[in-house]
Residue, then its C-alpha position, 0 to 999 in steps of 0.5 A: x403516854x407523855x404529852x408535850x404542849x408548846x405555846x408562845x409562838x407568834x409573829x414578831x419583827x426582826x430584832x424582837x423576842x419571844x419566849x416559847x414554853x413546853x408543858x409536859x404531863x406526867x410526874x417524872x419530868x425531872x428524868x426527861x432530857x428536853x430539846x427544841x427543834x424547828x422546821x422551816x417550810x421546805x426544809x428538814x427539821x433541825x436541832x435548836x437547843x437541848x437541856x439536861x435533866x437537871x438543867x446543868x448542861x445545855x447545848x445550842x446549834x451554831x445558828x442560835x448560839x448567843x441569841x437563844x436560851x433554853x431553861x427548865x423548871x422541873x417543879x412546873x414540868x416546863x421547858x422554855x426557849x427564850x429567843x432574842x434578836x430574832x431574824x427572818x431565818x428563824x421563821x419555822x414551826x418549833x417543836x419540843x421533844x423529850x426523852x426519859x432517861x436514868x443516870x444520864x447528865x448530858x443532852x441529845x442532839x438527834x431527833x431520833x434520840x427523842x421519844x416524845x414530841x409536841x405538835x409545834x408552835x409557829x414562829x414568824x419573824x418579819x423583816 
């Protein structure tokens, strides 16, 4: 069973930055497509960003494009989400998710496509 553990959340002022990390267990991290999702109070969980197995392909939601950057270090079994120019509307619990696939160079956008989930980390942006 793959375990994903997020860290790096916290309280930050609008305009500030945070970097989230998600550490994965197991020895096959390089086969995982990884994604970040978030859920604000009273709202559905939504896609934020995703990265392919090699890191060569990334995708972002329109709401974070140009402000957030997803990256991964397969040697460290870790995926990151660098969040800059944070806004109060970015306040949410952020979850990382993964799916092990073979022979796929793309990303997934739907939470239904992911098989492993972390427990989430809270990000709060004050105005």
